[in-house]
Backbone bond lengths (Angstrom), bond angles and torsions (degrees), N, CA, C in turn:
res aa  C-N    CA-C-N  psi(-1)  N-CA   C-N-CA  omega(-1)  CA-C   N-CA-C  phi
1 M - - - 1.470 - - 1.617 106.01 -
2 R 1.279 112.58 138.41 1.473 122.47 175.83 1.493 109.71 -99.27
3 I 1.252 127.56 116.03 1.428 134.23 -178.94 1.436 111.99 -114.69
4 G 1.394 118.31 119.51 1.372 121.46 177.36 1.589 106.89 -105.66
5 V 1.235 117.53 141.02 1.396 124.82 178.97 1.486 120.01 -131.31
6 D 1.333 119.76 127.97 1.443 123.11 178.97 1.528 107.06 -67.75
7 L 1.340 117.87 166.92 1.507 121.65 -177.12 1.534 107.80 -106.41
8 D 1.332 120.67 -68.87 1.471 120.12 -170.30 1.398 112.95 -73.00
9 N 1.393 118.94 130.95 1.442 129.37 -176.92 1.504 114.65 61.76
10 T 1.272 118.60 14.17 1.451 126.77 169.70 1.439 114.21 -120.75
11 I 1.379 118.85 -52.78 1.483 121.22 163.94 1.436 111.75 -91.39
12 V 1.339 117.53 -41.63 1.535 122.40 -174.45 1.466 109.52 -90.22
13 C 1.265 124.93 124.81 1.422 130.54 174.52 1.507 109.65 -96.17
14 Y 1.308 117.54 118.29 1.451 122.86 176.15 1.429 118.86 -97.98
15 D 1.420 115.87 12.87 1.492 121.86 -178.91 1.531 106.34 -51.28
16 G 1.315 117.89 129.52 1.436 121.29 172.55 1.559 116.44 85.61
17 L 1.356 114.96 -26.78 1.554 116.95 -177.38 1.472 110.38 -75.56
18 F 1.297 117.80 -46.74 1.540 117.37 176.75 1.511 109.83 -54.80
19 H 1.371 113.77 -45.68 1.486 118.47 179.99 1.552 112.73 -59.56
20 R 1.314 114.20 -48.51 1.480 116.90 -175.78 1.531 108.10 -62.12
21 V 1.336 121.79 -48.39 1.414 125.26 -168.20 1.573 105.51 -69.72
22 A 1.365 117.58 -38.55 1.529 118.63 177.96 1.476 113.00 -67.23
23 L 1.406 115.81 -36.54 1.447 126.14 -178.07 1.524 106.41 -65.65
24 E 1.300 120.44 -45.92 1.454 123.96 -177.76 1.544 108.14 -58.32
25 R 1.261 120.68 -31.23 1.405 123.93 -176.88 1.563 111.56 -98.17
26 S 1.292 116.34 10.56 1.521 122.35 175.59 1.530 110.46 59.02
27 W 1.352 118.28 36.54 1.472 120.58 179.63 1.475 110.88 -93.67
28 I 1.359 116.13 -13.32 1.498 116.49 -174.64 1.519 104.17 -139.99
29 P 1.366 115.80 157.21 1.466 120.14 170.65 1.580 112.67 -71.32
30 Q 1.286 111.48 147.33 1.481 116.86 -177.20 1.578 116.22 -58.16
31 D 1.414 113.60 -34.63 1.353 119.44 -177.68 1.596 116.93 -82.19
32 L 1.365 115.26 7.84 1.467 120.45 -177.25 1.549 105.38 -72.45
33 A 1.313 114.15 142.04 1.426 118.72 173.69 1.577 111.91 -50.27
34 T 1.324 113.59 150.95 1.507 116.55 -170.11 1.518 112.59 -89.43
35 D 1.316 119.96 -5.00 1.438 119.77 -179.12 1.553 110.61 -71.22
36 K 1.338 114.04 156.60 1.511 120.45 174.50 1.489 115.57 -54.13
37 Q 1.300 117.68 -47.37 1.448 124.82 -177.90 1.451 109.04 -54.18
38 S 1.375 118.81 -48.95 1.447 123.29 -176.59 1.508 112.11 -59.36
39 V 1.318 115.23 -42.88 1.482 120.75 -179.73 1.547 108.83 -64.28
40 R 1.344 116.14 -46.80 1.486 121.58 -176.29 1.569 107.71 -63.22
41 D 1.382 118.38 -45.88 1.428 119.92 -178.40 1.509 111.74 -65.65
42 H 1.371 118.23 -34.81 1.467 116.87 -177.96 1.566 107.16 -69.62
43 L 1.335 118.31 -41.23 1.546 118.54 -176.71 1.476 110.59 -69.40
44 H 1.379 118.76 -34.44 1.496 120.08 -179.08 1.554 105.95 -70.35
45 A 1.344 116.75 -46.03 1.485 117.77 -176.88 1.532 111.21 -63.24
46 A 1.224 118.58 -21.53 1.546 122.63 176.50 1.496 109.56 -91.59
47 G 1.314 117.06 1.97 1.505 118.50 175.54 1.547 112.03 77.06
48 R 1.367 113.36 14.81 1.473 117.28 -176.15 1.557 109.49 -99.53
49 H 1.314 112.16 61.31 1.481 118.75 -176.63 1.565 109.93 -64.18
50 D 1.299 116.04 -43.71 1.490 118.31 -176.90 1.514 110.78 -62.68
51 D 1.397 115.44 -40.54 1.459 118.53 177.76 1.565 112.00 -60.34
52 W 1.282 117.75 -32.89 1.473 118.96 176.28 1.410 110.44 -71.40
53 T 1.296 120.62 -38.27 1.513 123.41 177.27 1.527 111.17 -65.24
54 I 1.390 114.75 -41.44 1.492 119.48 179.44 1.538 106.25 -64.36
55 L 1.346 119.09 -42.46 1.491 123.94 -177.74 1.536 108.43 -61.90
56 Q 1.276 119.76 -45.16 1.446 121.45 177.23 1.463 109.94 -51.62
57 G 1.319 116.68 -51.28 1.524 121.30 -176.71 1.472 112.18 -60.18
58 M 1.415 118.18 -35.02 1.438 121.05 176.48 1.555 112.37 -66.41
59 V 1.357 111.44 -50.61 1.475 117.26 -174.56 1.637 112.12 -69.09
60 Y 1.299 114.65 -32.77 1.462 116.76 177.40 1.458 111.88 -85.66
61 G 1.372 116.42 -10.14 1.457 118.39 177.00 1.439 118.89 -105.58
62 Q 1.396 116.85 -100.64 1.449 118.83 -172.70 1.504 110.37 -70.50
63 E 1.335 120.34 -26.32 1.507 124.10 178.96 1.515 115.30 -82.34
64 M 1.334 119.41 -15.39 1.404 119.24 -172.34 1.547 112.05 -61.94
65 I 1.278 119.34 -29.62 1.430 120.93 -178.91 1.626 111.56 -56.44
66 H 1.278 117.89 -15.13 1.471 120.87 -175.33 1.516 109.76 -100.09
67 A 1.418 116.59 0.71 1.476 116.86 175.63 1.559 105.33 -83.88
68 E 1.377 110.44 162.06 1.544 117.23 -177.72 1.649 106.46 -116.54
69 P 1.302 110.38 156.27 1.466 111.76 173.03 1.586 111.72 -68.33
70 F 1.345 115.96 153.82 1.419 116.30 163.45 1.504 115.53 -57.82
71 S 1.275 116.71 142.75 1.541 118.45 178.44 1.480 110.57 -54.14
72 G 1.315 116.02 134.70 1.476 124.25 175.39 1.463 116.48 86.07
73 A 1.380 116.71 -7.19 1.462 118.33 -173.43 1.597 107.94 -74.20
74 N 1.332 121.14 -42.52 1.448 118.26 168.26 1.458 117.82 -49.24
75 K 1.313 113.54 -47.57 1.467 120.93 -174.80 1.506 107.76 -63.87
76 F 1.397 118.70 -43.28 1.412 121.07 -178.24 1.552 112.63 -59.44
77 F 1.412 112.90 -46.72 1.507 121.16 177.68 1.529 109.08 -55.19
78 A 1.400 112.96 -50.04 1.532 115.09 -175.13 1.475 112.97 -61.75
79 E 1.355 114.38 -41.43 1.512 117.09 179.91 1.529 110.10 -69.77
80 A 1.289 118.22 -43.27 1.445 116.15 180.00 1.590 114.54 -59.19
81 I 1.304 112.13 -41.33 1.488 117.69 177.66 1.555 109.31 -64.42
82 R 1.370 113.71 -42.74 1.521 115.74 -180.00 1.507 110.95 -60.66
83 Q 1.332 117.33 -32.51 1.482 119.23 -179.13 1.540 111.47 -82.23
84 G 1.281 118.76 1.40 1.471 123.12 179.94 1.567 113.96 81.26
85 C 1.293 117.12 15.48 1.495 116.10 170.85 1.434 113.09 -67.90
86 H 1.343 118.22 151.55 1.494 125.63 174.19 1.510 105.85 -93.09
87 V 1.346 117.24 111.25 1.479 122.40 -177.92 1.388 111.64 -110.72
88 H 1.431 118.48 131.68 1.517 118.41 -178.20 1.533 103.04 -132.71
89 V 1.284 114.59 142.15 1.474 124.35 170.05 1.483 106.59 -97.01
90 V 1.413 113.06 126.72 1.489 119.35 -177.22 1.565 104.39 -133.09
91 S 1.344 112.68 115.15 1.427 118.28 -176.93 1.547 111.65 -124.39
92 H 1.310 118.63 150.92 1.424 125.59 173.55 1.545 105.91 -110.76
93 R 1.368 115.10 100.51 1.463 122.65 170.34 1.509 111.06 -146.07
94 T 1.257 114.25 136.51 1.517 119.81 174.54 1.462 108.39 -60.04
95 R 1.400 117.45 160.41 1.418 121.60 173.86 1.551 112.79 -72.95
96 K 1.326 115.23 -36.96 1.470 125.40 -178.33 1.479 113.30 -121.50
97 P 1.361 118.39 143.09 1.489 120.82 175.96 1.477 109.50 -60.09
98 Y 1.336 115.99 152.87 1.515 119.87 177.70 1.483 109.54 -76.04
99 L 1.329 116.54 -29.74 1.524 119.48 179.19 1.552 107.76 -140.87
100 G 1.296 117.23 157.64 1.499 123.36 173.12 1.610 107.88 95.90
101 A 1.306 108.50 -164.30 1.502 116.32 -176.10 1.533 109.78 -63.44
102 E 1.295 110.99 140.62 1.491 115.24 178.28 1.447 115.59 -78.66
103 T 1.343 118.47 124.38 1.423 123.27 -177.81 1.589 110.79 -146.78
104 D 1.209 121.02 160.57 1.472 121.41 -175.38 1.560 105.25 -97.75
105 L 1.366 112.37 105.10 1.467 120.35 -174.85 1.681 107.35 -69.63
106 H 1.302 113.71 -29.51 1.450 113.99 179.29 1.514 110.72 -70.72
107 E 1.321 115.91 -41.75 1.513 118.92 177.23 1.467 108.92 -57.50
108 A 1.346 114.74 -45.77 1.517 120.09 -175.55 1.546 109.78 -58.84
109 A 1.373 116.07 -40.86 1.452 119.65 -174.39 1.584 104.19 -69.82
110 R 1.351 120.03 -42.21 1.433 118.32 -176.58 1.511 111.85 -68.40
111 D 1.291 115.74 -35.13 1.530 120.70 176.39 1.467 106.72 -61.43
112 W 1.330 119.75 -47.38 1.503 120.99 -177.22 1.493 109.84 -61.00
113 L 1.258 121.72 -42.19 1.485 127.41 -171.09 1.519 108.08 -71.87
114 A 1.430 117.04 -33.86 1.486 121.53 174.03 1.529 108.54 -70.48
115 K 1.335 118.53 -43.75 1.496 120.55 -174.36 1.492 109.02 -59.80
116 H 1.305 115.76 -38.66 1.564 121.69 -175.88 1.484 114.08 -94.30
117 Q 1.359 114.97 7.84 1.501 123.07 169.61 1.553 110.38 64.12
118 F 1.336 114.85 31.33 1.528 120.19 164.61 1.526 107.06 -75.87
119 V 1.224 115.98 -35.11 1.577 124.39 -176.90 1.522 109.55 -121.88
120 G 1.230 114.31 134.03 1.576 112.54 171.49 1.481 107.80 155.00
121 A 1.319 114.94 -158.41 1.464 118.03 -170.26 1.531 112.14 -94.89
122 A 1.330 117.61 -12.18 1.495 118.99 177.16 1.571 110.45 -60.12
123 S 1.294 111.17 150.22 1.501 116.48 179.11 1.461 118.11 -58.65
124 A 1.430 112.92 -25.03 1.443 116.17 179.99 1.490 114.58 -98.05
125 S 1.324 116.80 17.74 1.469 124.64 -176.12 1.542 107.14 -107.21
126 L 1.378 115.89 157.92 1.447 120.07 168.06 1.450 111.69 -84.58
127 P 1.302 118.07 152.47 1.486 119.63 167.41 1.457 111.61 -75.74
128 A 1.293 118.56 147.75 1.392 126.41 -171.38 1.561 112.57 -53.29
129 E 1.327 118.10 -31.21 1.406 121.11 -176.96 1.595 114.59 -73.08
130 E 1.332 113.69 -4.81 1.442 118.58 176.88 1.575 110.40 -96.06
131 V 1.239 118.35 14.15 1.422 124.15 172.78 1.544 109.04 -110.20
132 F 1.343 118.59 124.18 1.306 126.05 -175.46 1.619 111.52 -123.72
133 L 1.294 118.07 110.88 1.407 123.94 -176.54 1.463 109.77 -106.73
134 E 1.308 116.44 101.29 1.525 123.97 -171.54 1.541 110.13 -95.05
135 E 1.298 115.49 141.49 1.404 117.44 -175.68 1.535 115.31 -92.37
136 S 1.307 112.15 -0.09 1.495 116.48 177.94 1.446 110.10 -145.41
137 L 1.352 119.81 159.79 1.446 127.03 179.67 1.456 109.90 -60.15
138 Q 1.375 112.59 -45.68 1.511 116.24 -178.10 1.585 107.66 -66.09
139 G 1.225 116.12 -34.75 1.479 115.10 176.65 1.510 117.50 -61.19
140 K 1.385 112.31 -39.05 1.428 119.08 173.88 1.509 111.51 -64.89
141 L 1.282 118.81 -48.40 1.439 121.70 -178.85 1.538 110.62 -60.53
142 G 1.324 116.41 -39.41 1.459 118.11 176.94 1.476 113.74 -68.86
143 R 1.387 118.89 -29.80 1.469 118.36 176.24 1.428 109.43 -70.29
144 I 1.365 120.74 -42.60 1.463 121.82 -179.87 1.484 109.75 -54.74
145 R 1.303 115.17 -40.14 1.522 121.32 -179.14 1.471 107.85 -69.38
146 Q 1.298 119.76 -45.77 1.459 123.11 -174.64 1.545 111.06 -65.01
147 L 1.359 117.24 -37.20 1.424 121.00 179.87 1.553 113.59 -76.39
148 E 1.326 112.95 -8.18 1.485 117.79 179.58 1.583 114.53 55.64
149 C 1.394 111.94 42.75 1.415 116.27 177.16 1.517 116.40 -56.52
150 D 1.333 117.33 137.78 1.417 114.76 167.35 1.521 116.55 -87.78
151 V 1.341 117.77 -17.22 1.437 123.61 179.97 1.540 101.55 -142.71
152 F 1.370 114.82 143.73 1.471 117.73 167.54 1.507 109.86 -136.11
153 I 1.293 115.96 128.97 1.482 118.33 -178.24 1.581 109.90 -108.83
154 D 1.279 115.75 133.48 1.440 123.52 -177.74 1.543 111.42 -154.66
155 D 1.308 110.32 150.78 1.507 113.15 -179.20 1.523 113.02 -85.28
156 L 1.343 119.26 -5.68 1.485 121.19 -177.23 1.485 109.38 -106.17
157 P 1.357 119.67 113.35 1.453 122.79 -179.09 1.491 107.85 -67.49
158 E 1.348 118.86 -26.72 1.448 118.48 -179.43 1.518 111.88 -62.52
159 L 1.311 114.82 -35.53 1.516 116.27 -178.75 1.617 107.69 -68.45
160 L 1.323 113.35 -38.06 1.550 116.11 -175.63 1.488 110.88 -76.46
161 L 1.284 116.46 -16.27 1.446 123.16 179.30 1.550 111.81 -101.18
162 H 1.304 118.68 -1.51 1.433 123.02 -172.66 1.551 107.65 -64.65
163 D 1.262 118.70 149.09 1.370 125.78 -179.42 1.566 111.80 -59.90
164 D 1.296 116.03 -32.45 1.435 122.25 -176.52 1.600 112.84 -95.63
165 F 1.385 116.64 5.24 1.370 120.52 172.61 1.499 109.60 -69.70
166 P 1.439 122.23 125.53 1.432 121.72 -174.86 1.531 112.69 -58.65
167 G 1.416 114.51 128.08 1.382 121.44 -174.13 1.518 113.49 -67.20
168 N 1.394 116.29 -17.16 1.576 117.02 -179.55 1.466 109.62 -96.48
169 V 1.307 123.45 11.84 1.388 126.93 178.30 1.498 110.57 -104.26
170 R 1.398 117.00 130.59 1.459 119.44 179.95 1.555 105.68 -79.40
171 G 1.348 119.51 114.28 1.379 122.25 176.50 1.531 110.79 -88.15
172 V 1.312 117.99 131.09 1.422 121.82 176.45 1.491 111.07 -125.31
173 C 1.286 119.07 122.11 1.485 123.32 179.27 1.456 113.98 -83.75
174 F 1.381 120.17 115.93 1.406 122.22 177.93 1.589 107.18 -80.51
175 D 1.325 116.49 109.53 1.455 121.26 -170.14 1.555 112.62 -132.84
176 P 1.331 115.47 74.43 1.540 121.87 -172.06 1.574 107.30 -65.75
177 R 1.259 121.37 -22.49 1.474 122.10 -171.39 1.553 112.74 -106.44
178 G 1.373 114.43 -0.22 1.486 119.22 177.64 1.526 112.00 70.56
179 K 1.365 120.47 30.87 1.378 123.90 -179.79 1.484 115.61 -82.75
180 C 1.338 118.11 -18.68 1.470 125.33 -177.77 1.500 110.32 -83.33
181 G 1.366 115.02 102.24 1.488 117.77 -178.82 1.444 115.37 -100.75
182 D 1.433 120.23 6.93 1.375 127.25 -177.43 1.567 107.94 -78.71
183 E 1.360 118.06 114.42 1.432 120.04 -175.32 1.622 111.64 -76.29
184 N 1.366 113.94 -1.99 1.475 115.58 174.38 1.576 110.63 -90.32
185 V 1.167 115.84 7.55 1.581 120.04 -178.75 1.492 109.98 -119.58
186 E 1.304 115.09 128.36 1.387 121.81 175.27 1.530 107.50 -76.02
187 R 1.343 122.04 130.50 1.394 122.21 -173.95 1.480 108.40 -132.28
188 V 1.383 112.35 155.82 1.444 122.48 178.52 1.484 110.36 -141.69
189 D 1.333 119.00 142.28 1.559 116.74 -171.98 1.474 111.02 -102.50
190 C 1.407 125.05 2.48 1.492 120.47 -178.49 1.463 105.96 -166.28
191 W 1.409 114.31 157.84 1.472 121.00 -175.52 1.549 111.91 -66.92
192 S 1.406 113.09 -34.00 1.473 119.17 -176.77 1.542 107.18 -61.60
193 T 1.336 119.27 -45.54 1.519 119.41 173.66 1.499 111.63 -57.40
194 L 1.341 115.88 -47.42 1.508 116.13 -178.00 1.539 107.69 -57.04
195 A 1.276 121.01 -39.63 1.509 125.19 177.47 1.516 108.53 -56.31
196 E 1.326 118.31 -47.28 1.484 125.14 -177.54 1.588 106.18 -59.02
197 W 1.315 117.01 -47.92 1.472 120.65 -175.60 1.414 114.39 -66.87
198 L 1.398 111.75 -55.40 1.491 114.50 -168.52 1.526 113.75 -92.31
199 L 1.345 124.03 -26.26 1.317 123.31 -171.56 1.649 110.78 -109.24
200 N 1.255 114.52 -23.25 1.499 117.95 -174.13 1.553 110.01 -112.34
201 G 1.260 118.04 2.85 1.469 124.48 175.33 1.546 115.17 65.01
202 K 1.325 115.15 25.57 1.502 117.79 -179.75 1.461 111.36 -101.65
203 E 1.233 121.02 70.51 1.472 124.87 -175.93 1.537 107.50 -69.62
204 R 1.333 114.51 150.63 1.449 116.58 -177.54 1.559 112.22 -75.39
């Protein structure tokens, strides 16, 4: 089985990190909910769109190393590799932020994957060449097609429903907070359930 997996908000959990970085810069009130969407909505409602763009550059760049994996993600990767699955990480992220301090967002992603042992020399890790960081949405869709994935896991239903998303790929929306209300998208709320479906043969 060939399994493709998105990176940001699918493997990497940014809960609390957007809030902490924004709070350190006094961009949000302390009592604001700590999830990413609440921070984004607050800044947009205040007309601070550039601050939101700068914040994303910080969190996906120099601050990314402080983010944690979603629970169960490491275990899923290790078991998939043990079973002989071909696993690929395919992400859409620019190399440099649109605004703010210049940093290499691709290097930040690769450093994070190595720190959390998704990539490396261990038997349960991916080789570095199985990580694809595409600078455009079309590049990401083309890579999924080129890799001939059987399954692709992403937090964005709009990617899975895109006209150019390969029709022969099973798209699964990683939706731990139940935000995906589109009945046309198969969704899952945690990595342990994904393991049951894809690796242990216990389809719902």
